N, C-alpha and C positions, 0 to 999 in steps of 0.2 A: 412303823419299822424304823430302827435306828442302827447306825454303825458306830464304831469307835474311831475317833480321830487319832492318827498315828503320832501326832506331836503332843497333844495335851491329854490323851487317853480318856477324854470325855465323850459322851454320846453325841453323834452328829445326826440331826433329823433331816428329812428330805428337803424341807424349805431352805435349809442353810448349807447344804452340802456342795462341795466343789470336788469333782472327780479328777484325779491325776495320779500317775504312777501306779495305776491299778488299785487305788484306795480312795476312800472318801474323807475329805478334810473339812474343817471349818474354814471359811474364806480367809480369815486373818491368821490361821495357823499354817497355811501353805506359804512358807517363807524360805528364802535362801539360807542354806546352812552356814554360809560364811558371813554375809553382811546383814542378814535378817530382814531384807526388804520383802514386802508382800509380793507374791508372784501370781500371774494369771495361769489358769489351767491350760496346759499345752504350750505355754509361751516361755518355757524354761528348759534348762538342761538337766540331766540326771546322771549321777554317779553312785554306784552301789546302793541304788534305791532311794537316794536322798536328793532333794531338789536344790538347784543352784541357778543364779541368774547367768545368762549366756556370757555377758560382758559386764564387768571384768572378771567376776569370781571364777566361773568355770574355766575360762581361758587362762587365768593366772595359775590356778591350782593344777589343772589337768591338760592344758593345751601344750603345743610344742614350745620349746624354749627358744629364746632369741627373737629378733625382730621379724614378725610374720604377719600376714593378713589374717585377721580373726573372723571366723564365720559368725554372723549375728542372726537374730531372728528374722531380719528383713532380707537375708541373702548375704552374699559375699561382697566385700568392697571390690571394686574393679578399678583398673587404671584408665584414665582419660586418654583417648586416642589423640587429642590435641596437644596435651602438655606432658603426658606420661605419669602424672601424679595420681594418688588414690582419689576416687570419687565416692563420697559418703552419701547416704540416703537423703539427707536434708538438702543437698546441693545438686542432685543429679538431674539431668535432662536426658531422656531416652530418645535416640535417633539413630537410624541406620543399624539397628540391632545392638547398639552399644550405649554405655553410659558416658555422658560428657559433663564437664563443668559448663555452665551457661555461657560464660565469656569465651570458651574454647571452641564452641560450635560456630565456625566461621567459613565463609566461602573460600575455597582454595585459590581463587584467582584474585578477587578484590579485597578479601579479608573482612567483608561486612559480617557482623554478627547475625546469625540466622535463628529462626524460630523452629523448634522441632516439628516435623511433619509438614512444613510449608516451604520446602526447598527441594532442589533436584539432587540427584546422586549419579556419579559416574565412577566406576571402578572402586567403589567403597568410600569415595570422598564427597563431601557436601559442596554444592554450588548454589548460588542464588539463581532463580529462574531467569530473570531479566536483569542485566544483559548477559551475564557470564556464561550460563549453560547454553543459551541460544547461540551466542557468538562462537563458543568452542565446539559444540557438538550438534548444533541444529542444522537445518537445511541451508545450503549455500546458495547465494544468488540474489535474493531480493533484500537489499539493504543490510544484509548480514553476511559475514564470512569473507572469504578471500576474493570472490569474483567481483564484488562491487555492486553498485545498484544500477538498475535499468534507467536509461535516459530516454525519455519520450520526446519526439519532435512535436513542436506545437502544431496544432491543427487550425487551419484558417477556415472559418465558417463563411460560406457563401450565402449571400442574401438574394432572394429572387425578386 
C-alpha cells in the first residue's frame, strides 16, 4: 500500500512515511514552507494545511506583531524571579515551581548560589538550609535564634 506525498506528488511507502497534518509525507519532503528546513512530525506549526517551523518562521509570518514572547515547541519563555529577564530553555533551572537563571537562584539572606531541589523555601523565596533558614525560621533556643544558647554549669565528679 502506498500514499501520495503532498509535496512531491510521488508514492510514499510504509517504510518511508512520516505522518503529519493528516497526510503521509516522505521524511525529507516535510519541510517548512518559508525556510525549507526539514521538520519532525508533530514538532512544527501549521497554517492553512502547510507546515512551518515554530521559530522564527511561523512567529514572523503569523504571530503577533511587536516585541512579544514567542511560544516555542519547548513551552513558553518565562521571566526569572531573580532578575526579571526571560529564561530560555538552555539556561533554565527549575525550582519552587518557576524557571530561574542558574546564578539568580540565591539565598534571600546570605545571597549564596543554591542548587535546585537542595534548599529551603519560605513564602516562595529560596534559603540555604544551614545557617539561614534555621536561623530565621527554625526552632529558637539551642544555639539558634533570639534566645541564645544554654550554658551548662560544670559538674564536679567525686571520686570514692
